[in-house]
N, C-alpha and C positions, 0 to 999 in steps of 0.2 A: 456585380451590381448590388446585390442584396446578400448579406451574410446569412448563412443558415444556422440552425440551432446547434448546440454543442454536441448533440448525440448523433450527428451525421458525419459520415466519413468523407474524405476528400481525395479518394484515389482516382475515381473515374470522373473526369472533368468534362465540361461542355466543349463544343467545337471552338477551336482557336485558342484554348487555354491550356498551357502546359504541353504544347505539341513538341514532339522530338523528331528530328530528321532521321530517317532510316538510312543505314549504310547499304552497300550493294548486296551483302549477304542477307540482311534482313528483308530487303525488297524482294529478293529471289525467293525467300521462304514464304513471304506473303503471296506471291504469284503461284507458288506450288500449292499452297493451301486453297487458294481460290479455284485453281484448275481441278484439284481433287474434289472439292465440294461440287463443282459443276458436273463432274463425271458421275459422282454418287447421288446427284439430284438433291443435294442439301441446299436449303434456302440460305440467303445471306443474313437476313434479320429474323426476328421472332424467336419464340421459344424453340430450343434445339437447333437453331441456325448456326452458321459458321461463326459469326461475330460473338454469339453467346458462348460457344465452345471455347473460343480464344480468350474471351473475358474470364471464363471459369479457370482456364490454365494460368492466366496472369495472376488472378486473385489468390488461387491456391499456392502458387509459387511464392507470392509475397508473404502469405501467412506462414508457410514453412520456413522462410528466411527469418521471419520475426521469431518463431519458436526456437530456431537454432541460436539466435542472438540472446534470447531469454534464458535458455538452458546453458549455453556456453559450449555446446558440442553438436556435431552433425548427427542426423538420423542414422541409427545403427552403429554409431562410433563407439568403440570399446572404452573411450575416455569417459563415457557417461555412466559406467557401472559404479554402483555404490556411492553415487553423489547425491543421494537424497531425492530430489525432485527429478522426474523423468516424463517422457511422453506417455500419454494414456489414450491412444487411439484418436478417433475423430468423431465429430457430430455433424449431421447434415443441417444445412441452413439454406433457405432460398432468399436471395436478395434481389431487389428491384434495381436494374441498371438502365442506362440509356438504350441498350440493345434488347431490353426485355428482361423477364425474370430468369435468373441464373441460379441453379442449385449447386452449392459448393460444399466441400468437406473441410470443416474447421478443426485444426489440431487442438488437442487438449493436453494439459499436464496434470500430474497426480494431485498437487496441492491447490489446483485451480487459481494460481496466481498469474497465469498468462492473460495479458490484456492487450490484444492486437490493435494496431492503428489502421491497418489496411481495411479491415471490416470490424469495427468495434463491437463489443458485446451489446446485445439488444438492438442493434441497428439493422433495419430491414430495407432501407433505401439509401443508396449511395448519393453523394452530393450532386453529381451531374444530373440525376433525375429531379432532385429538389430544385436546382437552378432552372431546369427546363420548365417545370410546373409553374414556378414563380414568374418566369418570363412570359409564358402563355397567358397566365391570369392578368399580368400587368398590361398586356396588349388587348385586353377587353374580352377574352374568352371566358365563358361561364364554366362552372365546375363540370357540368355535363359535357360541354364542348371539349374540355381538356381530357376528360375520361375517354370520350370517343376518339380523340386524336391519338392518345397513347395506345389505345387498343388497335386502331387501324394501321398506324405506322410502325409501332414497335411490338405489337402483339402482347401488350402489357395490360393486365387486369388491375385497375385501381378504382376504388369506389369514390363517389363524390365526397364522402366524408373525409377520406384520406387526402384528396386534393385540397379540401378546405383546411385540414390540419397542417398540411405543408405550407400553405399560404399564411397560416397563423404564426409561422415561425418568424415573420417579419415584424410582429407587433412590438417587440422590444426595440428593434432598430427604428421603427416608426416613432416611438416616444422619444428616442434620442434625437432624431431628425427634427421633430417638432420643437424641441427645447434647445437646439444648438445655438451657439453664439452667432451673431449676424454682423454684416458689414456696417460700419458706423454711419455712412452717408449714402443716400440713394434717391433716385426718382422711383416712384412706385405706382402700380396700377392695382386696383382692387375690384373684384367681380365675384360672381357666384354661379354655381350650377345646382340643380335640384336633384334630390334622391328621395326615394320612398323607404322609410325605415320604421321599425316598431319601437315604441317608447317603452319605458319601464312598466307602464300600466297595461301593456299589450295592445295599445291603439296604433293602428297603421296610419302614418301621416306623411304628407309630401313636404319635406323640409329642405331648405337651402343649405348647401355647403359653400362657405366663402373661401376664396383663395386670394392671397396677396402675392403679386409678382413684382419684384424689384429690379431696377437697373442700377448696379453699383457705380461708385465714382470712377471705376476703371472700365465701365461699359459692359460688364458681364451680367447675364441674366441669372436671377436667383428667385426660386419659389420659396417664399418666407415661411409659409405654413398653410394649414387647412383648419377651418373652424366650422363647427356645426351651428346653424342658426337656432334661435330659440323658438319655442312653440308660440303660436299666436299669429297676428296679422303682419308682424314685421319686427325688426330689431330696433330698439330705441337707443338713445344716446348713451345710456349706461352700458349697454352691450358693446357698442363700438369703443367706448372709453376703456373697457376691460381688455378688448383685443389689442388696441393700439398701445396701451400701457405695457402689455406683455411683450410686444415687439420692441418697444423702447428699452425695456429691462433686459432684453436679450442683446442689446448693443447698438440699435439704430438710434443714435442721438439726434439726428437731423434728417429731415426729408425735404428736399428742395421743392418737389411738386408731387401731388397725388391726383391721378386721373381715375375717375370712377364712373359707373354707369347707372346713375339714378338712385344711389343708396341714400335714403332721405336724411337720416340723422348722422351720417358719417362726417360731413363738414364741421358740425359743431364739436364733435369729439376730437377731430384733428386740431382745431383751434386751441383746445386745452392741452393736448400732448405736445404738439409742435407748432407753436404760435407763428413761426415764420413760414410755414408751408403754404404754398399756393394750391388751392383745390380747384381742379379743372374738370368740367363735365365733358364726357366723350361726345364729340361732334357727330360721329357716325351713329352713335346710339340715339342722339336727339333726332336725327333724320329718320331712323328706323321707327322710333316711337311716333313721329309725325305721320308716317305712312299708315299706322294703325287707325288713325282717325279719318283717313281719306279713302275714297273709292279707288280701286286699283287702276281704273282708267285715268285717274288724275295724278298718279304717282310721279310720272315724268314731269308734269307741269309744276307740281309742288316742289320737287327737287330743283328745278330750274329757277323757281321764284325765290327759294331760300338760299341758293348759292351765293348771291351778292351779300347776304348777311354774314356768313362765316368766312368769306374771302375778302371782307372789307379791310382797308388799310389801317383803320383806327376804330375805337369804340363809338365815337361820334358818327362816323359814316355807317357803321353797322346798325346803329339805332335808327338812322334815317331810312336805311333799306328795310328794316323790320317794320317801321311804321307804314312804309309803302306797301309791304306785303299784307299788313293788317287791314289796310283800307282797300285792298284789291278785291276782285270778285272771289278769288280763292280764299282769302282771309275771312271774308264774310260768309262763305259757304262752309268753312271749317273753323269755327271759332275755338274749338278745342285745341287746334294746333297753335293758335295764337296764345292761349292760356299756358300751354306746355312750355313754349319758349320764354314767355314772360316769367314764369315761376322758376325757370332754370337760368335766367339771365345772369345772376350774380356769379354762378359757377361757369358760365359760358364766356364772359368777357375777358378773363385773364389771358386766354388764348390769343386775343387780338394785340396784346402788348409785346409779343415776341417776334423775332425775325423768322425767316423762312425755314432755317435748319431746325429750330425748335418746334415750329408749327407742324412740320412734316411728321415728327415723331410723337407729338402729343395730341394731335387732332383726333386720334382714334385709339381705341383699346383693342385693335386687331391682334396685338401680341398676346393678349390674354384671351381673346376670343378663339384663337387657334388652340390654346391650351384647354379652354372649355369644351371645344369640339372633341378633343381626345377624352375628356372626362365624361361627356355625354355618351360617347360610344361605349365606354366601359360600364357606365351606369345602366344604359338601355339593354346591354347584354344580359343583365341579371334581373331586371324588372323591379325587384324590391329587396331590401336587406333585413335580416332578422334584428339587427341592432344598429345603433348609431356608429359604434366603433367599426362594424363591418363595412359600412359605407365609406368612412374615412380611410380605412385600410385599402379598399379598392382604388380610391383616388390617389393614395400614396404610391401604390404600385404603378399606377399609370404615370405618375410624376417621375418615378425612378427610371421608367422605360422611354422617356422623351427623346434623349439624345445619346444613345449608347456609344456612338463613335466619336462624339465631341466636335464633329464638323459643323453642326448647326450652331453651337456656341461660338465658334470662330467666325462664322458668317454674321451672327448677331453683333459681335463686338466690332467688326469692320463697319457695319452699317451705322453704328452709333458714334463713330469718331468725330464726324463733323458736328453732330448735335452736342457732344460733350464739350467741344471747344466753345460753342455758343453758350452752353450752360455755365461754363467757367467764368465768362465775362458777365453774363446776365446776373448771376447770383454772387458776384463779388468775391470769388475765390473760395466759396464754401466747399466746392469739390476738392480743391487742393488741400484744404484743412482736413477733409475726411481721409485723405491718403496718408497722413502723418501718423 
C-alpha cells in the first residue's frame, strides 16, 4: 500500500505478501518445532518465543549466505586463505520484527565492505513492522494505541516517537500522490472535514481540510487531493481559484458537474476554471441544514413538506411547491429554512433538469460523506495535531487504507454504469472525448 523509506529491509513481509507454499518435509519440520515448543513450554510469539527463534535462524542464515556470496567462498573453506578480505567474527544486533524483537548475530568482514540486504546496516526495523504500523495508523489508531497493540500482541517495545517516525516515512509518497497527474474528465464532489492543528505561531486552531473526490469518465472513484483551509472565517474565491487551478494543471481539463455541500465561494471559482461545469448543491445537505433551524419534533413534517420541491418534474413545478411551503404554517414558523433554500436555489435547480439515473447519483454527496466519516474517525483518535502537515498525513494514510482489496472500487464502477450512459447523452459526448 505505502512504500517505506530506503533504509528499511524487505525480508520479513506482512501477511499474504510473498507467501511460499511449504512442501511435505517443511510442514513436518514445522510440526516438530511446534510440538517441541509445547513440550518445553516455549510460547509461540513474543521475545524468546518459537517464532522469534525461527526468525533468528532464517535471518542469520540469510546473512551468512550473503557473506559467502560477498567473499566468494564458504565459511572455513581453505579457498579463502590469503585472499585478502575474510570473515571477522560477528556483532550482535536486535531488530524489530513482526514477531517481536529478535537478537541476531551479523557477520563482519575485515575491510568492512560487507553490505547485507537481508538486514541492512543501521536498520533496526524490518519492513513488515513498518507496514504494520502504517496500516494501524491509517485505520485511525493513535500512536499510543499502536504502541499498546504491538506490546500486547507481539511483546514488542516501541515508543510513540518511533511509531510517529515510521509514519513519517510516507511524507515523500504523500507529496508524490498530491501532485500526480489526473484523469482528464470527471464528475466531482468537494467537501471538508475539520482537524485541530498548531500554526507556525504556536496557536491551536480548528481548521478544515478539504477533499475532492472525482468519478472519472470510466466510472472509477479517485480522491484527487487534500487541502488545508486558510485561517479565518472561511475560504474566499481566491483560495478556491488556486485549488481548482492546481487540479486543472494536473490534467483535469473538464468537469461535467461539481456537487458541493455549501462551500460559499466555490461556484464562482468553478465558473472561471471550467466555464461549462454545472455546480450542484447537495440535496441531502440542504435537508440536514434545514433541520438545524427546526425543532426535532417537526423534522418529519419539514422533510415531508420539502419532498415535493426536490422531487418535482421541472424547475417551474419545484418553484410552485417551494412557494407553497413558504406560505404554509411550517414556512412561517421557520423563515430561516425558507431563506436557506432561497439562497441555494441557483445551485439547487440544475438537479431538476436531469433524468432519473443522473438524479440518483448527484442528489447527495453520500459518496464523500462516507469518506469524511473515515476521516473524522482518524482525526478524533488523535484529538489535535502538532502541525498542518501532520493532519494531512493522517488523512492521506486513511485514504490509502480505504479499499485494500479493490472490491469496493469494482462495486462503485458497477453502480455508475447507468449514470455514465445518461451523462454521455446529457453532456453531448464530453465523456467520450475524455477517454481519447
